N, C-alpha and C positions, 0 to 999 in steps of 0.2 A: 491514398492517405488522407485521413480526415484532417480538418484544420487544427484541431487539438493536436493530434499526433505529430504534425508537421511542426507546430510551434513548440512542442516539447523537445523534438528533434533539434530544432534551432537552439533552444535553450540550453543545450549541452555545452555549447560554447560561450555563453554569456558569461560575463564578469559576475563574481560573488556580490551579492547584496546584503543588507543588513540580516542579522541573525534571526532565526524562527524555528520553533521546535518542529519537528517531523513525526508524524505517527509511526510507531513501530509495527512493521508488518509481521503477521502471525508467522513463525518458523514452521517448516515442514516437520513431519513426523521423524524422529532419528531412530536409531537401534535397528535398522534394516540390514539383515545379514549381507555381506559383501558378495557381490556377484562375481562368478568366476567363469561362465560360459555365455554363449549368446542366448541360450533359454534363460538363464538366471537373470541376467541384465534385463531382458524383456519383462520378466515375471515381476522382478523387484520393481522396475519402473512403472509397470502399470499398476502395482498395489499403491505406489507413492502417488501417482496421479489420480487414482480413484479417491484417496483420501483428500487430496487437495481439492477436487471438484465438491465432495461433500462439504467441506468448509465454505467454498465459494458460494454454494447453492444454499446454504442454511438459512433460516429466517432472518439472521441477523447478519448474514454475509454482506460482501461487497455488492452482490447483484441487487439486493434490496435498497441501495442507497439511490434516492431520489431527489434530494435537495440539500443545498448548503448556503446558508444565509449570514453574512458578516454583519453583526450588530454595530450600530452606532451608539454614542452616549444618549442616555434617556430611554424614554418609553416608545416601544414600536409595536402596532397591533399586527397580528398573524392570523392567517386563513386563507381561503380560497375566493373570497370576494376580491374585485379589482381594486377597492380602496385601501387595502391593507398594505402596510409597508413592506410586510414579509408575505410575498405570494406563494403560499403553499400549494402543492399540487392538486390538481382537479380531483373531486371525489372526497376530499376533506371537507369539514363544516365551513361555511362562509366566514364566520369569527371563531376562532379558536382561542384567542387570549392575547394577552399582552407581555411582552418581554422588556424588562427594564435592566439596562447596563449602566452600572457606576464603576469606572475603571475597568477592573478585570472580573468584578462580580456581576453576577446576573440572577434576576429573580423573574418567575412566570406567575402571573395571574391568569387562571382559567376563565373562559368567557362563562356567564350564568347558564347553567343548563348542561354545560359540556363536562363530562366526567372522565377525568384522567386518573390514572394509577402511576405511582411513582416507586420503582423497583418492586412493583407486585402489591403496594399497598394505596388505598385511596389518598389522592393528592387534591387539596383545595387552594394550594397556593403557597409560594415562598421562594426562598434562596435555592439554587441548583449549583451542586458540586460539579466543577468540570474536569474533562480529562487530564489536566494537568495536576489535579489534587489525587490521581489514583484512578480507580473505578468511578467514572461519572454517573450522576443521576440520570435515570432513564425515564422519560415520561411515554405513556402508551395510551393510544386511543385506538380501539379495533386493531386493524392491521398496522398502523401507523404508530412509529415511535420516533423520539428525537432526543438527543443530548446536547450539551454544550462542548465545545472543543475551543482550545486555546493553542494559538500558533503565533508566537513572539508576543506583539502588542494586538494582533488581530483576535477577536473573541467572535465564534460564530456558533450557530445552530445546524447541526447535522441531522439530516431527517431521512428516515428508511421507512420502506413499506414492503411488508412481507409478500404482498401481492403486486408488487411492481412488474411491469412487462418484461423488464430485463430478466427477473428471476424466472417468471413463470414461461416465458419463451426461450430460455436458455437451452442451446443445442450442443453443447460440448466445445471443446476447443482442440483444434487440429494440432499434432505434434509430430516431430521427426521420428523416425524409427530409432528405438533404443540400441545403442552401440557401446560396446567396451572402449572403442578408440576414443570416446568423448568423456571416459572416466580416468582423468589423469591424475598423477600424484605430483603435486607441487612442493617445493623446497620453502620452508617458512623461514624468512629472515626477519628476526625480531628488530624493532626499533631500539636504537641504543638509549634514547630517552624518550619519554611518554610524548606523543603526538597526537595533537587534534587536528581532524581533516574537515575541511569545509565542504560540506555536502549541500548542493543545491536542490531545490525543490520547484515544483511547478508553480508556486506562488511568487516565484521571483526573488525568494530569499534563500538564506542558507542556515544550515544547523551545524556546529560543531560537534563531531563524534569522534571518539576515541579510536585511533589507527594502530592497533598492535605490532604492525610490521608489514611485509610485502611477501606476496606469494609468487614464486617463479616457478614456471612450468614451459615445457616443451611440446609443440604440436608440429608434427612433418619436419623435425630437425630444426625448428626454429625456436627461439626462446621469447617468453612473453612474461609479462608482470601485470598483477592486480593487486590493488589496495584494498583489503576488507576493512570493516569497521565492526566495533561492538555495539550491540543494540540492547543488551540485557537480557538476550535469549540464551545465553551460554553456548552460542555458537558464532562463528564467524559469518558476517553478512557481508555480501558481495553484490554491488550495484554496479552493473557493467553494459557496455555497447559494444557491437560489433557489426560487420559489414552486412550481415543478414538483415538488418534493421531498415536498409533501403527499400527491401522489396519482399521479405519473407516473414519478418518477426516484427513485434511491435516498435514504431518508429524511435521510441524514447529509451530504448534499453530494456533489460530485463533483471531480475533478481536471482540469486543462488545462495542457499546457505551451505555452510560445510561445518564439520566438527573441529573442535579446537586443536591445535597441533599436537601430534604424538611423535615423540623421537625426532623432531624437527621437520616433520612432513604433514601435508594435508592433502587430503582427497577431494578433488573438485569433480563432482559428477555433474558435468554440463547437460546430461539427460533430464536433469531435474532443475533446468533453469525455466523459470516461469514469469508471466505476464504481471506487471504491476496493477494495482487496482485502477489505475487511470485508464488502462485499456478497455475497461469495462463502463466506465462512468466519468462524466466530466465533473462530478461533485467530489471525487478524492483529492488528497494533497500529497502527492507522491514525492519521493525522493528521486533525483536524477544521478545518473553516474557521475562521480567526482572526477576533477582532472585526473589524467592518466589512465583511466578505466575505460578507454576506448581501444579495443583490440583491432589490430590491423589483419584481421583474419576473418573467414566465415565460420561461424560457431553454429553448425548445422545439427543441432541437438536442442532437445528440451520442447518448449511450447511454441507454436507458430503465432502468427496474427490472429486476432479473433474478429469475425466480421470485417468491416472496412477500417479497422483500426491498425 
């Protein structure tokens, strides 16, 4: 297990820290017909996973992430030259330009002769919209692009490169064989009053997310519970850990989406449990399983550990 995976695994038991916003992972595709035979579950899971890999490998996917720089107040130069405050990856110009932070507002002034585009249009300098304000402004230079993110009081620059080694050298993700045994129906127990759940993240901070209720399900005759949250995707988002994290799956847990309750029931298809972005890059800011979402069983379904993560 890599140092970051070990740290994330240990962080599962850390006490909550001050609140910070956590990025919302893209939900997997919905409306896939319900499988009923081993052949159906295998085909449906394969289709889902192929779509998942397409998103992951896209030019703007998580595999293209090559940097994350937290900004201090005032001006900070950026580029690949060693005298810059923000040390951008090798291959980028020695001097890219200057970021200036004032509170939660950020502007960028390109270095003379370095030609950026912003959202497809020429950019000569000015204020940048962050992801907290909706779709952020994306500055692009060749295969490189970056935008400003906000996580609580922290403001940073997330850098992506469509030609990153992680993307060009990607070799797929091992998975468990699909099985109907891991497509379980849970009873949904709605919360009597709205509840805000403290969801930790890899930054050591937490975000409050709405928890609409509890999912109760049975595996091998034993009852288990998971608390999903709502993240704006019109699905239930489950961040969970289980005993396979020790040796077979990503050490800090996995993600799973499920459709909203119907007639008091929710289908949890653990064949679609997948690795968070932090399994592929140390520059992501992933949520971790909240308290109570560590299952005392081996969920041998879905994605396995990627590489040495």
